[in-house]
C-alpha positions in Angstrom: 0.0 -0.1 0.0 2.6 2.6 1.0 4.8 1.6 -2.1 1.8 2.4 -4.3 1.1 5.6 -2.6 4.8 6.6 -3.0 4.9 5.8 -6.6 1.6 7.7 -7.3 3.1 10.7 -5.6 6.4 10.6 -7.5 4.4 10.4 -10.8 2.3 13.3 -9.7 5.1 15.4 -8.7 6.7 15.2 -12.3 3.9 17.4 -14.0 2.8 21.0 -12.7 -0.8 20.7 -14.2 -1.3 17.2 -12.7 -0.1 18.4 -9.2 -2.3 21.4 -9.4 -5.3 19.2 -10.4 -4.8 16.8 -7.5 -4.4 19.6 -5.0 -7.5 21.3 -6.2 -9.4 18.1 -6.0 -8.1 17.9 -2.4 -9.1 21.4 -1.7 -12.6 20.9 -3.2 -13.1 17.9 -1.2 -12.1 19.3 2.2 -14.3 22.3 1.4 -17.4 20.7 0.5 -17.1 18.1 3.3 -16.7 21.1 5.7 -19.9 22.8 4.1 -22.0 19.5 4.6 -20.8 19.3 8.1 -21.9 22.8 8.8 -25.5 22.0 7.6 -27.2 22.9 10.7 -25.5 26.2 11.1 -26.1 29.5 9.6 -26.0 30.3 6.1 -23.4 32.8 6.5 -21.0 30.3 8.1 -21.5 27.9 5.0 -20.9 30.6 2.6 -17.9 31.7 4.5 -16.5 28.1 4.0 -17.4 28.0 0.4 -15.7 31.6 -0.1 -12.6 30.3 1.6 -12.5 27.1 -0.5 -12.8 29.3 -3.8 -10.3 31.6 -2.7 -7.9 28.7 -2.0 -8.6 27.3 -5.5 -7.8 30.8 -7.2 -4.6 30.9 -5.2 -3.5 27.4 -5.7 -1.8 27.7 -9.1 -0.1 30.9 -8.3 1.3 29.2 -5.0 2.4 26.1 -7.0 4.3 28.1 -9.6 5.9 30.6 -7.4 6.7 28.6 -4.0 10.0 26.9 -3.9 10.4 23.1 -4.4 10.4 21.2 -1.2 12.3 17.7 -1.2 11.1 15.3 1.3 13.6 12.3 1.7 11.9 9.0 2.4 13.8 6.3 4.1 13.8 3.0 2.2 14.3 -0.3 4.0 15.3 -3.7 2.7 13.1 -6.7 3.2 14.6 -9.4 5.1 16.2 -11.9 2.8 16.3 -9.4 -0.3 19.6 -9.5 -2.2 21.1 -6.0 -2.7 23.1 -5.3 -5.9 26.7 -4.5 -5.3 28.1 -2.1 -7.8 31.7 -2.6 -8.7 33.9 0.0 -7.4 
């Protein structure tokens, strides 16, 4: 499961447009979930949540294109009994 997730994140990080699309999908999912959880609240609260969601969607492409790249190192463990190729020196 984690290797599939890691591979998917590596593929998504290669293209800016796919990265923006996946982040926008996450923002929409979170915003619409928050709106549905605020169903019993006042309409102004729900509108505030939706307005914040749309503001985040508008700022997302600009933030992705102007923010510096962040590299996250993921430690890789070797499975027991796996053979590690040795490079000639």
